[in-house]
C-alpha positions in Angstrom: 23.3 105.1 108.0 22.1 101.7 109.9 24.1 100.3 107.0 28.2 101.3 108.1 26.7 101.2 111.7 25.9 97.3 110.7 29.9 97.1 108.8 31.5 98.6 112.2 30.1 95.7 114.8 31.4 93.5 111.9 34.6 94.1 111.5 35.1 95.0 115.4 33.9 91.0 115.8 36.5 90.0 113.2 39.5 91.7 113.6 40.2 90.1 117.6 39.9 86.7 115.8 42.1 87.3 112.8 44.6 88.8 115.4 44.1 85.8 117.1 45.3 83.6 114.8 47.8 84.4 113.6 49.1 85.2 117.4 48.2 88.7 118.2 49.6 92.3 117.4 53.1 92.3 115.8 55.8 93.1 118.6 57.7 96.9 117.4 61.0 96.2 116.2 63.8 98.8 115.6 66.0 98.6 112.3 69.8 98.7 112.9 72.2 100.1 108.9 75.0 101.1 108.7 75.9 102.3 105.8 78.6 101.8 102.5 82.8 102.0 103.7 84.0 105.0 102.5 86.2 104.5 100.4 85.4 101.7 98.9 89.1 100.5 98.1 92.4 102.0 99.3 95.9 101.0 98.6 98.3 101.0 101.6 102.3 101.8 101.4 104.5 99.2 103.1 107.9 98.3 103.5 110.8 96.1 104.9 110.6 97.3 108.3 107.3 99.5 108.5 103.4 98.6 108.8 101.0 100.9 106.5 97.3 101.9 107.4 94.6 102.5 105.9 91.1 104.3 107.7 87.4 103.8 106.5 84.6 105.7 107.5 80.9 104.5 107.7 77.9 105.7 109.0 75.4 103.8 111.9 71.9 105.0 111.7 68.9 103.5 114.0 65.2 103.6 113.4 63.9 103.1 116.6 59.5 103.1 117.6 59.5 105.3 120.6 57.8 102.3 122.5 61.1 100.5 122.2 63.5 101.2 125.0 67.5 102.1 124.1 68.7 100.9 121.4 72.4 99.6 122.5 74.7 99.2 119.3 77.6 97.1 119.4 80.6 97.1 116.7 83.7 95.0 115.3 85.7 95.0 112.5 87.6 92.4 111.0 90.1 91.6 108.2 90.0 88.2 106.2 93.8 87.9 106.0 93.6 89.0 110.2 94.7 92.5 110.2 94.7 94.3 113.1 91.7 96.0 113.1 90.0 98.4 115.2 86.1 100.7 114.9 86.0 103.3 116.5 83.5 103.8 118.8 82.8 100.1 119.2 79.7 100.5 121.1 77.0 103.3 120.8 73.4 103.8 122.8 70.5 105.3 120.5 68.1 106.6 123.1 65.8 107.9 120.4 66.2 107.5 115.9 69.6 108.6 115.1 73.2 107.9 113.0 76.3 108.6 113.7 79.6 108.3 112.4 82.5 105.5 112.7 86.4 105.1 111.6 87.7 102.0 110.9 91.5 101.8 110.8 93.0 98.5 109.5 96.7 98.4 110.2 98.5 96.2 107.4 102.5 94.6 108.9 105.2 95.3 107.7 106.5 93.0 104.6 102.6 92.1 103.8 103.0 90.8 99.8 101.3 92.6 97.2 99.6 89.9 96.1 97.0 89.9 99.4 94.3 91.9 98.8 92.0 92.7 102.5 88.2 92.6 102.5 87.3 94.6 106.0 84.5 93.8 107.0 82.3 95.7 110.0 79.7 93.7 111.9 77.2 95.6 113.9 74.5 94.1 116.6 71.8 95.8 118.0 69.8 94.8 121.3 67.1 96.0 122.5 64.1 94.6 125.0 63.2 91.4 123.7 65.1 91.2 120.6 67.7 91.8 118.2 68.8 92.9 114.7 72.1 93.3 112.8 73.7 94.9 109.7 77.0 94.6 107.9 79.1 96.5 105.5 82.4 95.4 103.4 85.4 97.4 101.9 88.8 96.1 100.7 92.8 96.8 101.2 95.3 96.9 99.0 98.9 96.6 99.6 101.5 98.7 97.3 104.2 96.5 95.6 107.8 98.0 96.5 111.3 97.1 95.1 113.7 95.3 97.7 117.2 93.5 96.6 119.7 91.7 99.0 123.2 91.0 98.1 125.0 88.1 99.7 128.0 87.9 100.3 129.2 91.5 101.0 132.5 92.6 100.5 134.3 89.1 99.6 137.8 89.4 98.8 139.9 87.2 96.8 143.3 86.0 96.0 142.9 83.3 93.2 143.7 84.0 89.7 141.2 83.5 87.8 138.6 82.7 90.7 135.2 82.9 90.9 132.5 84.2 92.8 128.8 83.0 93.8 126.8 85.6 94.8 123.0 85.0 95.9 120.3 88.0 94.5 117.4 88.4 97.2 114.3 89.3 96.3 113.4 91.3 99.4 110.4 93.2 97.7 107.3 92.2 98.6 106.4 91.5 95.0 107.5 89.0 91.6 110.4 90.3 90.5 113.9 90.4 87.9 116.9 91.9 88.1 119.7 92.9 85.7 123.3 92.4 86.8 125.7 94.2 86.0 128.8 96.2 86.7 128.2 100.2 87.4 132.2 101.3 87.3 132.9 99.4 83.9 135.5 101.6 83.0 137.6 101.9 86.6 137.4 97.9 86.3 139.4 98.1 83.0 141.9 100.7 83.5 143.0 98.4 86.1 143.5 95.1 84.8 140.8 93.0 85.2 138.7 91.3 83.8 135.0 90.4 84.8 132.0 87.8 83.5 128.9 86.5 84.5 127.1 83.0 83.8 123.4 85.2 84.1 123.4 89.1 84.0 119.2 88.1 84.6 118.0 86.4 87.1 114.4 85.9 85.6 111.1 86.5 88.0 112.3 85.6 91.4 108.9 85.5 94.5 109.1 87.5 97.3 112.2 86.0 99.8 113.4 83.7 96.7 117.0 83.3 95.9 119.3 83.3 93.0 122.3 82.3 92.9 124.7 84.1 90.0 128.2 83.1 89.4 131.2 86.0 88.5 134.7 85.4 87.8 137.3 87.4 87.4 140.7 87.6 86.3 143.5 89.7 84.9 147.0 90.0 83.5 150.3 91.3 83.9 149.2 94.5 83.4 147.5 94.9 86.3 149.2 96.5 89.1 149.7 94.0 92.8 147.7 96.0 95.5 143.6 95.5 96.5 141.2 95.9 93.3 137.4 96.7 94.3 134.8 95.9 92.1 130.8 97.0 92.6 128.1 94.3 91.3 125.0 95.7 90.8 121.3 94.2 90.9 118.8 96.6 89.9 115.1 96.0 89.5 113.3 95.4 86.3 109.6 95.4 88.0 111.5 99.2 89.6 111.7 100.6 85.9 108.7 99.8 84.7 106.7 100.6 86.9 107.1 104.2 87.6 109.3 104.5 90.2 112.7 105.4 91.0 114.5 102.7 89.6 116.1 100.9 92.1 119.0 99.0 93.3 121.6 97.3 95.3 125.4 96.6 95.2 128.2 94.4 96.6 131.6 94.8 96.9 134.1 92.1 95.5 137.2 92.9 96.5 140.8 91.1 94.6 144.3 91.3 96.4 146.3 91.2 93.0 149.4 89.5 93.1 153.0 90.4 91.0 151.8 88.5 87.8 154.4 85.3 87.1 155.2 85.3 83.1 157.8 86.1 81.5 156.7 89.3 81.1 155.2 90.3 83.8 158.0 89.4 86.2 159.1 91.2 88.8 162.9 93.0 88.9 163.0 91.0 92.2 162.2 88.1 90.7 164.9 88.5 87.9 167.7 89.5 90.3 166.9 86.2 92.5 166.6 84.1 89.1 170.3 85.6 87.4 171.9 84.3 90.9 170.1 81.6 91.3 171.7 80.7 87.9 174.7 82.0 88.7 175.7 79.6 91.4 174.9 76.7 89.5 177.0 77.7 86.6 180.0 78.1 88.9 179.0 74.9 91.4 178.9 72.5 87.6 182.0 74.7 86.4 184.4 74.3 90.0 183.1 70.7 90.2 184.4 69.7 86.2 187.5 71.3 87.0 187.0 73.8 84.4 186.8 76.7 86.9 189.3 78.0 89.7 190.0 80.2 92.1 193.3 81.8 93.9 196.7 80.8 92.9 197.7 77.8 90.7 199.9 74.6 92.7 202.2 73.0 91.0 201.7 69.7 90.5 204.2 66.8 91.5 206.0 64.9 88.6 204.7 61.1 88.5 206.8 58.4 89.9 207.2 56.6 86.3 208.5 59.9 85.6 210.9 60.1 88.8 212.0 55.8 88.3 212.6 56.7 84.8 215.6 59.9 86.0 217.0 57.9 87.9 217.6 55.1 86.5 219.9 57.7 83.9 
């Protein structure tokens, strides 16, 4: 009994000095935690004209000693590409320990490149009487590739034979792609008597918004009927074929105004008549000029003067 009393007195004497040496009793403070984002990663679909949205959820937890007053938690969310991001609610008062679920929304702008990966981060700051605590959590947003192509110029009219057209193929999708160039209605083109050739039938790999120019030459022979003939030129995405998506393609129209053929085998009836008339007129002109061809009643020629004189002498 006596020993116990002595130990108690000794600790009473020593403990205050120890507390004093370390600056007094440790202050009370709350603990702030933000759970992992659910889900951890989201793939967003955008298009050339519409944006996409990614929605995450997280749980904010505060563990506070009862002696501490209200803990105010302010939340902020952002992405490293700078996409518009919100967190709701963004301000949470905790009067006691507890957890609240928050929603993080990321808006990915239209035509965003599929090569971008956005890291979304939620940061919480807890303020309380006498101090502050912080916590954060993050996830990722990826962008799905879409396939798009633009052909320029559209609806061109050509009148020469042969004639070469420069067609710009633009990768209007949001990722690297290549395009096959061809004619979707080859049989109709052949029946129209037209011949079409390309200097290239594939663009090779093109980055987003990059153009590639191909040249198409159109010609026709005597079998082509005069008049306007339409040729559809098609660019087909190779990426959409291999990506397991619906195959994407784009068309432009080249119109050829076929003129009457000027070769000997295809000359028109009107041209034949005109040539015959011209030849006849020329022949008549030269024949008449040389005296081999006369029109009207034949006139008597006066005898030469030498003949008249001889007759008088006789």
